[in-house]
C-alpha positions as CSV (number, residue, x, y, z in Angstrom):
1,M,17.7,28.6,-6.5
2,I,18.9,24.9,-6.2
3,S,22.2,23.8,-8.8
4,T,23.3,20.7,-10.1
5,P,26.4,19.3,-10.5
6,R,27.9,18.9,-14.5
7,L,27.0,15.4,-15.2
8,T,27.3,13.1,-18.2
9,P,23.7,12.5,-20.5
10,K,24.1,9.0,-19.7
11,K,24.9,9.7,-16.1
12,K,22.1,12.3,-15.9
13,E,19.3,9.0,-17.6
14,L,20.2,7.1,-14.7
15,L,19.2,9.2,-12.0
16,E,16.3,10.4,-13.5
17,S,15.5,6.5,-13.5
18,M,16.1,7.0,-10.2
19,Q,13.5,10.2,-10.2
20,I,16.6,12.0,-9.3
21,I,16.2,15.3,-11.4
22,D,18.0,18.1,-9.7
23,G,21.0,18.6,-6.9
24,M,18.4,18.8,-4.0
25,D,17.2,15.2,-4.9
26,I,20.6,14.0,-4.8
27,L,21.2,14.6,-1.2
28,L,17.6,13.7,-0.4
29,H,18.4,10.3,-1.1
30,Y,19.5,9.1,1.9
31,P,21.7,6.2,2.6
32,F,20.1,3.0,3.3
33,R,23.3,1.6,4.9
34,Y,26.4,3.0,7.0
35,E,29.4,0.8,7.0
36,V,31.4,1.7,9.4
37,I,34.9,0.8,9.5
38,E,37.4,0.4,12.6
39,N,40.9,-0.8,13.1
40,K,40.2,-3.7,15.7
41,P,43.3,-4.6,17.9
42,F,44.9,-8.1,16.5
43,E,44.5,-9.8,19.8
44,Q,40.4,-8.9,19.9
45,W,40.3,-11.2,16.6
46,Q,37.3,-13.8,17.1
47,V,36.9,-16.7,14.2
48,D,34.5,-15.2,11.8
49,D,34.9,-11.9,12.6
50,K,34.7,-9.3,10.0
51,V,38.4,-7.8,10.0
52,V,40.0,-5.2,8.2
53,F,44.1,-4.3,8.6
54,E,46.8,-2.8,7.0
55,G,50.0,-5.3,6.4
56,V,53.2,-5.1,3.9
57,L,53.5,-8.1,0.8
58,A,55.8,-10.7,2.3
59,S,55.6,-13.1,-0.5
60,S,54.9,-13.2,-4.2
61,M,51.3,-13.7,-5.0
62,K,50.6,-17.7,-6.1
63,L,47.5,-17.8,-8.6
64,V,45.6,-21.1,-8.8
65,R,43.2,-21.4,-11.7
66,Y,40.3,-23.9,-10.8
67,A,37.6,-23.4,-13.5
68,K,36.9,-20.6,-16.2
69,N,37.2,-16.9,-15.1
70,R,37.6,-18.8,-11.2
71,S,40.5,-18.5,-9.8
72,I,42.2,-18.2,-6.1
73,T,45.4,-15.9,-5.1
74,R,46.9,-16.5,-2.2
75,F,49.6,-14.3,-0.3
76,T,51.2,-13.6,3.0
77,V,51.8,-10.1,4.5
78,L,53.7,-9.2,7.7
79,T,51.7,-7.0,10.1
80,E,53.0,-5.5,13.7
81,H,51.5,-8.1,15.2
82,D,52.2,-11.2,13.0
83,L,52.7,-12.7,9.9
84,Y,49.1,-13.7,8.2
85,E,48.0,-15.9,5.1
86,I,45.8,-14.2,2.6
87,S,43.0,-16.1,-0.3
88,I,40.9,-14.1,-2.4
89,F,39.1,-15.1,-5.1
90,N,39.0,-14.1,-8.7
91,R,41.4,-11.1,-8.4
92,P,44.4,-12.5,-10.9
93,W,46.1,-8.8,-11.5
94,L,46.8,-8.7,-8.1
95,K,49.7,-10.7,-8.4
96,K,51.5,-7.9,-10.2
97,I,51.8,-6.5,-7.1
98,S,55.7,-6.0,-5.5
99,I,56.8,-7.5,-2.5
100,G,57.0,-5.2,0.1
101,T,53.9,-3.4,-1.1
102,K,51.6,-1.9,2.2
103,L,48.3,-3.0,1.5
104,T,44.9,-2.4,3.3
105,I,43.0,-5.7,3.8
106,Y,39.2,-6.5,4.1
107,G,38.3,-9.9,4.8
108,K,36.6,-12.8,7.5
109,Y,39.2,-14.2,9.9
110,E,39.4,-17.9,9.7
111,G,41.3,-18.2,12.6
112,R,44.9,-19.7,13.1
113,Q,46.7,-16.4,11.3
114,K,44.4,-17.1,7.9
115,V,42.2,-14.3,6.5
116,V,40.1,-14.5,3.4
117,A,39.8,-11.5,1.6
118,T,37.2,-10.0,0.6
119,T,39.1,-6.2,-0.7
120,I,42.7,-5.2,-1.3
121,N,43.9,-2.0,-1.4
122,E,47.3,0.3,-1.5
123,Q,45.1,3.5,-0.4
124,P,46.3,3.6,3.9
125,L,44.0,2.2,6.2
126,Q,44.0,5.7,8.3
127,E,42.3,7.6,5.3
128,Q,39.7,4.9,5.2
129,L,38.9,4.5,8.7
130,G,35.0,6.0,9.8
131,I,31.5,5.4,8.6
132,H,30.4,5.2,5.4
133,P,27.2,6.0,3.8
134,I,26.0,3.4,1.2
135,Y,23.3,3.9,-1.4
136,H,20.7,2.2,-3.1
137,L,22.0,2.8,-6.8
138,R,21.1,1.7,-10.7
139,E,23.9,-0.1,-12.1
140,G,26.0,2.4,-14.4
141,L,26.8,4.4,-11.1
142,S,29.2,3.7,-8.3
143,Q,28.9,4.4,-4.7
144,K,32.0,6.6,-5.5
145,Y,31.0,8.4,-7.6
146,F,27.1,9.1,-6.2
147,E,29.6,10.0,-3.3
148,E,31.6,13.1,-4.8
149,L,27.7,13.9,-6.5
150,V,26.6,14.3,-2.9
151,K,29.7,16.3,-2.0
152,E,29.1,18.3,-5.1
153,S,25.6,19.0,-4.5
154,W,26.1,19.8,-0.2
155,K,28.8,22.4,-1.9
156,L,26.3,23.9,-4.4
157,N,22.8,23.9,-2.2
158,K,23.8,23.8,1.7
159,D,22.6,27.4,1.7
160,E,19.3,26.6,-0.4
161,I,17.8,24.3,2.5
162,I,14.5,25.3,4.1
163,E,13.7,24.2,7.7
164,F,10.4,23.1,7.4
165,I,10.1,22.4,11.0
166,P,9.1,25.6,13.2
167,E,11.9,26.3,16.1
168,N,10.0,25.4,18.9
169,Y,8.8,22.1,18.3
170,R,12.9,21.5,17.4
171,K,13.9,22.5,20.6
172,R,11.0,20.7,22.0
173,Y,12.2,17.8,21.0
174,R,16.0,18.1,21.2
175,L,15.6,18.1,17.2
176,Y,18.5,19.3,14.3
177,T,17.6,21.9,11.4
178,K,17.4,20.5,8.1
179,K,20.4,21.2,7.3
180,E,22.2,19.9,9.7
181,A,20.1,16.6,9.7
182,L,21.2,16.2,5.8
183,Y,24.7,16.7,7.1
184,H,25.2,14.1,9.3
185,L,23.0,11.6,7.2
186,H,25.6,12.3,4.4
187,F,28.7,12.7,6.3
188,P,28.6,10.8,9.5
189,S,31.4,10.9,12.4
190,K,29.7,8.7,14.7
191,M,26.6,6.4,14.0
192,N,24.0,8.5,17.0
193,E,25.2,11.4,15.0
194,V,23.2,9.3,12.3
195,Q,20.1,7.9,14.5
196,Q,19.8,11.8,15.3
197,A,18.9,13.0,11.9
198,V,17.3,9.7,10.8
199,R,14.4,11.0,13.9
200,T,14.4,14.7,12.6
201,M,13.6,13.6,9.2
202,K,11.0,11.0,10.5
203,Y,9.6,14.2,12.4
204,E,9.6,16.1,9.4
205,E,8.2,13.4,6.9
206,F,4.9,12.7,9.3
207,L,4.5,16.7,10.1
208,R,4.3,17.4,6.6
209,F,2.1,14.0,6.2
210,Q,-0.6,15.4,8.8
211,I,-0.3,19.4,8.1
212,V,-1.7,17.9,4.8
213,M,-4.4,15.7,6.1
214,Q,-5.6,17.5,8.8
215,A,-5.9,20.4,6.3
216,R,-8.0,18.3,4.3
217,R,-10.2,17.7,7.2
218,C,-10.7,21.0,7.6
219,Q,-11.7,21.9,4.2
220,N,-14.1,18.5,4.9
221,K,-15.4,19.9,7.7
222,Q,-17.3,23.0,6.6
223,Y,-18.9,23.9,9.5
224,E,-21.1,26.1,7.9
225,L,-24.9,26.5,8.6
226,G,-27.5,25.3,6.6
227,S,-26.1,22.0,5.8
228,C,-27.9,19.9,8.5
229,K,-30.6,17.0,7.4
230,K,-33.7,17.2,9.0
231,F,-35.3,13.8,9.3
232,E,-36.7,11.6,12.4
233,Q,-34.0,9.3,13.5
234,E,-36.8,6.7,15.2
235,K,-37.7,6.2,11.2
236,V,-34.3,5.1,10.2
237,W,-34.2,2.4,13.3
238,K,-37.5,1.2,12.6
239,L,-36.3,-0.6,9.1
240,A,-33.7,-2.7,11.7
241,N,-37.0,-4.2,13.1
242,Q,-37.6,-5.8,10.0
243,L,-34.1,-7.0,9.6
244,P,-34.3,-11.2,9.1
245,F,-30.8,-10.3,11.9
246,K,-29.5,-8.8,14.8
247,L,-26.9,-5.7,13.5
248,T,-24.2,-5.8,15.7
249,N,-22.8,-3.3,18.4
250,D,-20.3,-2.2,16.0
251,Q,-23.2,-1.7,13.3
252,R,-25.2,0.1,15.7
253,K,-22.4,2.2,16.7
254,A,-21.3,3.5,12.6
255,I,-24.9,4.0,12.1
256,E,-25.3,6.2,14.8
257,H,-21.9,8.6,14.3
258,I,-23.7,8.8,10.4
259,L,-26.8,9.8,11.4
260,Q,-25.4,12.5,14.0
261,D,-23.4,13.4,11.1
262,L,-26.0,13.9,8.6
263,A,-28.1,15.8,11.6
264,S,-24.9,18.2,12.1
265,D,-24.6,21.1,10.4
266,S,-21.0,20.2,9.0
267,V,-20.0,18.4,6.1
268,M,-19.3,14.4,6.7
269,Y,-16.6,13.0,5.5
270,R,-16.3,9.5,7.3
271,L,-15.0,6.2,6.5
272,V,-16.2,2.8,7.9
273,Q,-13.9,0.6,7.9
274,G,-14.2,-2.9,8.3
275,D,-13.0,-6.9,7.1
276,V,-14.9,-8.7,4.4
277,G,-17.9,-9.6,5.3
278,C,-18.6,-7.1,8.1
279,G,-21.8,-5.9,7.1
280,K,-20.8,-2.1,6.0
281,T,-23.0,-1.9,3.2
282,M,-26.0,-2.4,5.7
283,V,-24.9,0.3,7.7
284,A,-24.4,2.3,4.6
285,M,-28.1,1.9,3.3
286,F,-29.4,3.0,6.9
287,G,-27.2,6.4,6.0
288,M,-28.6,6.7,3.1
289,Y,-32.5,6.3,4.4
290,G,-31.8,9.2,7.0
291,C,-30.6,11.6,3.4
292,V,-33.8,10.4,1.7
293,L,-36.2,11.2,4.6
294,A,-34.4,14.5,4.9
295,G,-35.9,15.5,1.3
296,Y,-32.1,14.8,-0.3
297,Q,-31.0,12.2,-3.3
298,A,-28.4,9.8,-2.1
299,A,-25.7,8.2,-4.8
300,L,-24.1,4.6,-4.2
301,M,-20.5,4.6,-6.3
302,A,-19.0,1.3,-7.0
303,P,-15.8,0.2,-8.7
304,T,-17.1,-2.3,-11.4
305,E,-20.9,-3.1,-13.1
306,I,-21.6,-6.3,-11.2
307,L,-20.7,-5.1,-7.9
308,A,-23.2,-1.6,-9.0
309,K,-26.0,-3.9,-10.3
310,Q,-25.6,-5.9,-6.8
311,H,-25.5,-3.0,-4.7
312,A,-28.6,-1.8,-6.4
313,E,-30.6,-5.0,-6.1
314,N,-29.8,-5.0,-2.4
315,L,-31.0,-1.8,-2.1
316,K,-34.2,-2.2,-4.0
317,K,-34.8,-5.5,-1.2
318,F,-34.0,-3.2,1.7
319,F,-36.1,-0.5,0.7
320,Q,-39.2,-2.5,-0.4
321,S,-41.2,-1.3,2.1
322,T,-40.7,2.3,1.8
323,S,-41.1,4.8,-1.1
324,V,-37.7,4.8,-1.9
325,R,-36.8,4.7,-5.7
326,V,-33.5,3.3,-6.2
327,G,-32.2,3.6,-10.1
328,I,-28.6,2.3,-11.4
329,L,-25.9,4.0,-14.1
330,Y,-23.2,2.4,-16.0
331,S,-21.4,3.0,-19.2
332,S,-23.1,0.1,-21.1
333,L,-26.6,1.0,-20.5
334,N,-27.9,1.8,-24.0
335,A,-28.6,6.0,-24.9
336,K,-32.4,5.7,-24.5
337,E,-31.7,4.0,-20.9
338,K,-29.4,6.6,-19.8
339,Q,-31.8,9.7,-21.0
340,E,-34.1,8.1,-18.7
341,V,-32.0,8.0,-15.9
342,Y,-30.9,11.4,-16.2
343,Q,-34.5,12.4,-16.8
344,Q,-35.7,11.2,-13.1
345,L,-32.2,12.1,-11.6
346,S,-32.9,15.6,-12.1
347,E,-36.7,15.7,-11.9
348,H,-36.3,13.8,-8.5
349,Q,-37.6,10.8,-9.6
350,I,-34.9,8.8,-8.4
351,D,-33.9,9.0,-4.1
352,I,-30.6,7.2,-4.8
353,L,-28.7,6.3,-7.6
354,V,-26.3,3.1,-7.5
355,G,-23.5,3.6,-10.7
356,T,-19.4,3.0,-11.7
357,H,-17.6,5.7,-12.5
358,A,-20.6,6.6,-15.1
359,L,-21.4,9.0,-12.4
360,F,-18.9,11.1,-13.2
361,Q,-20.2,12.3,-16.3
362,Q,-21.1,15.8,-17.1
363,Q,-24.7,14.9,-18.2
364,V,-25.7,13.3,-14.5
365,H,-27.9,16.0,-12.5
366,F,-29.5,15.6,-9.2
367,A,-32.2,17.6,-8.3
368,K,-30.8,18.0,-4.9
369,L,-27.7,15.6,-3.7
370,G,-26.9,15.2,-0.1
371,M,-24.7,12.8,-0.1
372,I,-22.4,10.2,-1.3
373,V,-21.0,6.8,-0.8
374,T,-18.4,5.6,-2.6
375,D,-17.7,1.5,-1.9
376,E,-13.9,0.3,-1.9
377,Q,-12.6,3.4,-1.5
378,Q,-8.7,3.5,-2.4
379,R,-10.1,2.1,-5.7
380,F,-11.3,6.1,-6.5
381,G,-8.8,9.0,-6.3
382,V,-9.7,12.0,-4.3
383,Q,-10.3,14.1,-7.3
384,Q,-13.5,11.4,-8.5
385,R,-14.6,11.6,-5.4
386,Q,-14.5,15.5,-4.7
387,A,-16.2,15.6,-8.6
388,L,-18.6,13.4,-7.4
389,A,-19.4,15.8,-4.5
390,Q,-19.6,18.5,-6.2
391,K,-22.8,17.3,-8.5
392,G,-24.5,18.9,-4.8
393,D,-24.3,21.6,-2.3
394,K,-22.6,20.6,0.9
395,V,-22.4,16.9,0.3
396,D,-22.0,14.3,3.1
397,V,-19.0,12.0,2.0
398,L,-18.9,8.5,3.2
399,M,-16.4,5.9,2.4
400,M,-15.8,2.2,2.8
401,S,-13.1,0.6,2.9
402,A,-11.9,-3.4,3.2
403,T,-8.5,-2.9,4.1
404,P,-9.1,-2.4,8.0
405,I,-6.5,-0.6,10.0
406,P,-6.0,-0.7,13.7
407,R,-7.7,2.1,15.5
408,T,-4.8,4.0,17.0
409,L,-3.3,3.6,13.0
410,A,-6.4,5.1,11.4
411,T,-6.7,7.7,13.9
412,S,-3.3,9.1,12.6
413,L,-3.4,7.7,9.0
414,Y,-6.6,8.6,8.0
415,G,-6.0,12.5,9.3
416,D,-8.4,14.0,7.2
417,M,-12.0,12.4,7.7
418,D,-13.9,10.3,10.7
419,V,-13.5,7.0,11.4
420,S,-16.0,4.1,12.0
421,T,-14.4,0.5,12.6
422,I,-16.3,-2.4,12.6
423,I,-14.7,-5.8,13.7
424,E,-17.8,-7.6,15.4
425,V,-18.6,-10.2,12.2
426,P,-22.5,-11.2,12.0
427,K,-23.3,-14.3,14.1
428,G,-23.1,-17.7,12.3
429,K,-20.1,-16.7,10.0
430,K,-17.8,-19.5,9.7
431,E,-14.0,-18.8,9.2
432,I,-12.7,-19.8,5.9
433,Q,-10.0,-22.7,6.3
434,T,-7.0,-21.7,4.6
435,Y,-4.1,-24.2,3.2
436,L,-0.5,-23.7,1.6
437,I,0.1,-25.8,-1.4
438,K,4.0,-25.5,-2.0
439,E,3.3,-26.2,-5.6
440,N,1.7,-24.4,-8.2
441,S,-0.9,-27.2,-9.4
442,I,-3.9,-28.5,-7.8
443,R,-2.5,-31.9,-8.3
444,S,-2.5,-32.7,-4.4
445,I,-5.8,-31.5,-3.7
446,Q,-7.8,-32.4,-7.3
447,K,-9.6,-35.3,-5.7
448,R,-10.5,-32.8,-2.6
449,L,-11.8,-30.2,-5.1
450,E,-14.2,-32.9,-7.3
451,E,-15.5,-33.7,-3.6
452,L,-16.4,-30.2,-2.7
453,M,-18.3,-29.7,-5.9
454,D,-19.8,-32.8,-5.6
455,E,-21.5,-31.6,-2.8
456,G,-23.1,-28.6,-4.4
457,N,-19.6,-26.3,-3.8
458,Q,-18.8,-23.8,-6.9
459,I,-15.2,-22.8,-7.3
460,Y,-13.1,-19.8,-8.4
461,M,-9.5,-20.4,-9.8
462,V,-8.0,-17.6,-9.7
463,C,-4.9,-16.7,-12.2
464,A,-2.4,-13.5,-11.9
465,S,-2.5,-13.6,-15.9
466,V,-4.9,-13.2,-18.2
467,E,-2.7,-15.5,-21.3
468,K,0.5,-16.6,-21.6
469,N,3.3,-14.0,-21.5
470,E,7.2,-15.1,-22.1
471,D,7.9,-12.2,-19.5
472,F,5.6,-13.1,-16.9
473,S,5.9,-17.1,-15.8
474,A,2.7,-17.1,-14.4
475,R,-1.0,-19.3,-14.5
476,N,-2.8,-18.1,-16.9
477,V,-6.5,-17.9,-17.6
478,Q,-6.9,-19.1,-20.8
479,D,-4.3,-22.4,-20.7
480,L,-5.9,-23.2,-17.2
481,Y,-9.5,-23.1,-18.2
482,Q,-8.2,-25.2,-21.5
483,N,-6.7,-27.3,-19.1
484,L,-9.5,-28.2,-16.8
485,S,-12.4,-27.9,-19.5
486,K,-10.4,-31.1,-21.2
487,A,-9.6,-32.7,-17.4
488,W,-13.5,-32.5,-16.3
489,Q,-15.2,-32.9,-19.5
490,G,-18.5,-34.1,-19.2
491,K,-18.2,-34.3,-15.0
492,Y,-17.8,-30.8,-14.5
493,R,-18.6,-27.3,-16.1
494,V,-16.2,-24.5,-16.4
495,G,-15.8,-21.3,-17.1
496,F,-13.8,-18.1,-17.5
497,I,-13.7,-14.6,-17.1
498,H,-10.8,-11.9,-17.0
499,G,-10.7,-7.6,-17.2
500,K,-10.0,-7.7,-21.2
501,L,-13.9,-8.8,-21.5
502,K,-16.3,-6.3,-22.7
503,S,-18.9,-6.0,-19.3
504,E,-21.9,-7.4,-21.4
505,Q,-19.9,-10.8,-21.4
506,K,-18.4,-10.3,-17.7
507,D,-22.0,-9.8,-16.5
508,E,-23.4,-12.6,-18.3
509,I,-20.6,-15.3,-17.6
510,I,-21.5,-14.3,-13.7
511,D,-24.9,-14.8,-14.5
512,C,-24.2,-17.9,-15.5
513,F,-22.4,-18.8,-12.3
514,L,-24.9,-17.2,-9.8
515,K,-27.5,-19.7,-12.0
516,K,-24.9,-22.6,-11.4
517,E,-24.4,-23.3,-14.9
518,F,-20.5,-23.4,-14.2
519,D,-19.0,-25.2,-11.2
520,C,-15.7,-23.8,-11.8
521,L,-15.1,-20.3,-12.5
522,V,-11.6,-19.7,-13.5
523,T,-10.3,-15.9,-13.4
524,T,-8.3,-12.6,-12.7
525,T,-8.5,-10.9,-9.6
526,V,-11.7,-9.2,-11.3
527,I,-13.9,-10.9,-9.3
528,E,-12.1,-9.3,-6.3
529,V,-14.9,-7.4,-5.8
530,G,-18.2,-8.8,-6.8
531,V,-21.5,-10.5,-6.3
532,D,-21.9,-12.8,-3.4
533,V,-22.5,-16.2,-4.9
534,K,-24.0,-18.4,-1.7
535,D,-22.5,-21.2,-3.3
536,A,-19.1,-20.0,-4.5
537,N,-17.7,-21.6,-1.1
538,V,-14.1,-22.3,-2.9
539,M,-11.2,-20.3,-3.8
540,V,-8.0,-21.8,-5.2
541,I,-5.3,-18.6,-6.2
542,Y,-2.8,-19.7,-8.3
543,D,1.4,-18.1,-7.9
544,A,-0.4,-16.7,-4.7
545,H,3.0,-15.1,-3.9
546,R,2.9,-12.9,-6.4
547,F,-0.4,-10.5,-4.8
548,G,-0.2,-8.7,-2.1
549,L,-1.7,-9.7,1.9
550,S,-4.9,-7.6,1.7
551,Q,-5.3,-8.6,-2.1
552,L,-5.3,-12.1,-1.2
553,H,-7.9,-11.6,2.3
554,Q,-9.8,-9.8,-0.3
555,L,-10.5,-12.8,-3.2
556,R,-10.5,-15.2,-0.2
557,G,-13.1,-13.2,1.5
558,R,-15.6,-13.9,-1.9
559,V,-15.9,-17.3,-0.2
560,G,-17.8,-18.7,2.3
561,R,-20.4,-15.8,1.9
562,S,-23.5,-18.4,2.9
563,A,-23.9,-20.5,6.3
564,K,-21.5,-22.9,4.4
565,Q,-17.7,-23.5,5.5
566,G,-15.3,-22.3,2.8
567,Y,-11.9,-22.7,1.5
568,C,-9.2,-21.7,0.2
569,Y,-6.1,-23.2,-1.4
570,L,-3.1,-20.7,-1.9
571,L,-0.8,-22.6,-4.5
572,T,3.3,-21.3,-4.7
573,S,6.0,-22.7,-6.3
574,S,8.2,-19.9,-4.8
575,K,11.1,-21.1,-2.1
576,D,11.6,-17.4,-1.0
577,E,11.7,-17.5,2.4
578,E,9.8,-14.3,2.8
579,S,7.1,-15.0,0.7
580,L,6.3,-18.5,2.2
581,K,6.6,-16.7,5.9
582,R,4.1,-13.7,4.2
583,L,1.1,-16.6,2.9
584,Q,1.7,-18.2,6.3
585,L,0.4,-15.1,7.6
586,L,-2.7,-16.3,5.6
587,V,-3.2,-19.4,6.9
588,D,-3.0,-18.4,10.7
589,H,-4.4,-15.2,10.9
590,S,-8.5,-14.4,9.7
591,D,-8.3,-10.5,11.4
592,G,-8.5,-8.5,8.1
593,F,-7.0,-5.9,10.3
594,E,-3.4,-8.1,11.8
595,I,-3.0,-8.9,7.5
596,S,-3.7,-5.1,6.6
597,Q,-0.9,-3.9,9.1
598,C,1.1,-6.3,7.8
599,D,0.7,-5.6,4.4
600,L,1.1,-1.8,5.0
601,K,4.5,-2.5,6.7
602,L,5.8,-4.5,3.0
603,R,4.0,-1.9,0.5
604,G,3.4,1.6,2.3
605,P,-0.2,3.6,2.8
606,G,-0.3,4.8,-0.9
607,D,-2.0,1.4,-2.3
608,L,-3.7,0.5,0.3
609,L,-5.2,4.1,1.4
610,G,-6.0,5.6,-2.2
611,Y,-3.6,8.3,-2.0
612,R,-1.3,7.2,-4.5
613,Q,-2.3,9.6,-6.8
614,S,-3.7,12.3,-4.7
615,G,0.0,14.9,-3.8
616,I,-0.2,13.5,-0.1
617,P,3.3,13.7,1.4
618,T,5.6,10.4,0.6
619,F,7.8,8.6,3.1
620,V,11.4,7.6,2.8
621,L,12.8,7.0,6.5
622,A,9.7,7.1,8.4
623,D,7.8,3.8,9.1
624,F,4.0,4.1,10.1
625,I,4.1,0.6,11.9
626,S,7.4,1.3,13.5
627,D,7.4,5.1,14.7
628,Q,3.8,5.0,15.9
629,K,4.9,7.3,18.9
630,I,6.9,10.1,16.6
631,L,3.3,9.8,14.0
632,N,0.4,10.2,16.9
633,Q,2.6,13.2,18.5
634,S,3.1,14.9,14.5
635,R,-0.2,14.2,15.0
636,D,-1.3,16.9,17.9
637,D,1.7,18.9,16.7
638,A,-0.1,18.9,13.3
639,S,-2.9,20.2,14.6
640,E,-1.7,23.2,16.8
641,I,0.3,24.5,14.2
642,L,-2.6,24.7,11.8
643,N,-4.8,26.0,14.8
644,R,-2.1,29.1,14.6
645,L,-1.0,29.0,11.2
646,E,-0.7,33.0,10.6
647,C,2.5,32.2,13.2
648,Y,4.1,29.9,10.8
649,P,4.7,31.5,7.2
650,L,6.9,28.8,5.8
651,I,4.2,26.1,6.2
652,Q,1.1,28.1,5.2
653,Q,3.5,29.1,1.8
654,Y,4.5,25.1,2.0
655,L,0.1,24.6,2.1
656,I,-0.4,27.2,-0.9
657,E,2.0,25.5,-3.0
658,N,1.3,22.0,-2.5
659,A,-2.4,21.8,-1.5
660,K,-4.0,25.1,-3.5
661,N,-7.5,23.8,-3.5
662,Y,-7.2,24.6,1.3
663,I,-8.9,28.1,0.4
664,N,-10.4,28.2,4.0
665,Y,-7.5,29.0,5.8
666,F,-6.0,32.0,3.1
667,D,-9.2,33.8,2.7
């Protein structure tokens, strides 16, 4: 039974805002750094060293005020070594301390027996030496208060700590027990104890992750006879000969993987990942054709109506020499149109249905659903994908993602599915020229933008906000649209689009842009996934520092979709060095694999992989980039454990409690 120290209502509210609910949560709130206080001998002090020492106040405190609420206090202390001159800022109350009082002083050594102090107290130095944990806390919670909470929580709950790592693996890697690890994280006597405790908890975090991911994989890969699809692969490959271009080697390999999965007697659960514009959708089309040839239906799920319509048009063109029937379903269709689609689908008059979230509706009944494809898989929750898969029996699942992860990392991150990676880009595709403009204005590039429009190029101008907001200081669509319309009146045509518009309005605006009725489209990230506009070759992004790297790369990928040169301008007024360094990565790199790895390190896997809402274990200490060795080892160990799950009752119980749909383990 987990116990919690007594808390005032205010403190309870502050802790809950940090997701700390009970005493165990307190113990699982780890220090983010440690302060090591050691008594360095005076003779070893160097200029600029941080020092801590004891001394007796040898002179009265002299207080000098030099501005409102600003002061400096000077005094001397006598140590066993010498007399030292001390200065400390904004501590006027220190002047009350009497001469002869013994003080402990923290500060920086300036040389020539002078110290600028940061902290002064009357507690004996000996009681302050050692390693002190420092915690991330909300305002209203002091370090001292939280340390007391940790001590109390430890007393109350130390015997309730459940060991997750099996003993044989713990001994194999010389890890602490979880109880030992938590103790040394909060109450260390040596830094190597902290390092060992961190190593233990990183391994546990990764092991939990891998066990859940591989449990999902085992559930998805149901080795049951009867799910294999029979078709002639030669017929599928004949379509490749009709293409006006040659498939890349990576595309061909991915198609082979998919066709083998379809023909096998296990359910396919595969991710096709690759950079923007690498031809993932083309690969999926070949897979859907194999599914249709086997007598089944396929569904292609897109995150927006605009993209769904583009996919439907491309599929119709791709299959024009075949008898494949393509339908489309989205929310803004009228009732009669929807009813017609429902009927055709249930009577198998549609072979491939393209749609948005409308595909999840109860009225949608497939005659014989055999395969689902999700585009931009991280935009759909796991439950949504499963809901669609349940509309058929043993449905094969193919997901596509333009947030690519390097191969070695993908094997561990996507532990619940097979991964096909497309690295090659089609021949003739030009690298988009990217520029960082260190002001949030097009003033310095306006002439160049006008030249590009005169040459027949169209421009996207992306803003982080739809309208003016006092709490969010960023360029907004409405103001920018009005300013540009006025500045370019009679010369260039400006339109705007954002997520608050109705679907019909958005479709109409995109259609106008496609027909070149606008030269410039002011927009939010609603166009991040959208139709290919062959003359849209210029991307201008305001407040670029507000976007994630992968999102910026995805936006950049909306231009240069034809043989023409693409350009991307990143505008920012930020002076933050880290933000500018991050944006410079986009200027220097066009490889989405490198960019997404940097983004993964900055943001974590939840947003990138679409698992934020799916119950996948999260990480506090473990890091996907710097701890890949532990990650890969935990993957192998998780596989061993799941193959002998009956030997590990605690892990079996964990799966029952946290992943109740993994019923194949408990039949």
